[in-house]
C-alpha positions in Angstrom: 222.7 15.2 151.3 224.4 16.3 148.0 222.8 18.8 145.7 221.7 16.0 143.3 220.3 14.0 146.3 218.4 17.1 147.4 217.0 17.6 143.9 215.9 14.0 143.7 214.3 14.2 147.2 212.4 17.3 146.1 211.2 15.7 142.9 210.1 12.5 144.8 208.3 14.6 147.4 206.5 16.6 144.6 205.4 13.4 142.9 204.1 11.8 146.2 202.2 15.0 147.1 200.6 14.9 143.6 199.6 11.3 144.2 198.1 12.2 147.6 196.1 15.0 145.9 195.0 12.9 143.0 193.7 10.1 145.3 192.6 12.3 148.2 194.7 10.4 150.7 197.8 10.7 152.9 200.9 8.5 152.4 201.8 7.8 156.0 205.5 6.9 155.3 206.1 9.6 152.7 209.3 10.9 154.3 210.8 7.4 154.5 210.0 6.8 150.9 211.6 10.1 149.8 214.7 9.3 151.9 215.1 5.9 150.4 214.7 7.1 146.8 217.1 10.1 147.4 219.7 7.8 148.9 219.7 5.4 146.0 218.6 7.1 142.8 220.3 9.8 140.8 218.2 10.3 137.8 214.9 12.3 137.8 213.5 9.9 135.1 214.0 7.0 137.6 212.0 9.0 140.2 209.2 9.4 137.7 209.2 5.7 137.0 209.1 4.8 140.7 206.4 7.3 141.5 204.3 6.3 138.5 204.4 2.7 139.6 203.5 3.7 143.1 200.6 5.7 141.8 199.3 2.7 139.9 199.7 0.4 143.0 197.8 3.0 145.1 195.0 3.3 142.5 194.6 -0.5 142.5 194.9 -1.1 146.3 193.8 2.0 148.2 191.4 1.6 151.1 190.5 4.6 153.2 192.0 8.0 153.6 195.6 7.0 154.4 198.0 4.4 153.1 201.3 2.9 154.2 203.4 1.8 151.2 205.3 -1.3 152.4 208.9 -2.0 151.6 208.0 -5.1 149.6 206.2 -2.7 147.1 208.9 0.0 147.1 212.0 -2.1 147.1 211.6 -3.8 143.7 210.8 -0.5 142.1 213.9 1.1 143.4 216.0 -1.9 142.4 214.6 -1.8 138.9 215.5 1.9 138.7 219.0 1.2 140.0 219.5 -1.4 137.2 218.1 1.0 134.6 220.5 3.7 135.8 223.5 1.4 135.7 222.7 0.2 132.2 221.9 3.7 130.8 
């Protein structure tokens, strides 16, 4: 992973951990989410956009102490961030 990919991964992990603390839960596929974001996103603002959207989705859909974020939730957020990065 490049330096920028590593930086993006660290930022995504930080945001996901903050979401876990805020909602007192465990994101069971956190490492997969971090990897997917880091492999496709290069801007920290895009990471913030993705993770803010995930936080909202979790707040509206959380049941229990752990949650799996499905690809059909994550993928459109990453695609939107990719479009934003290309157009910036």
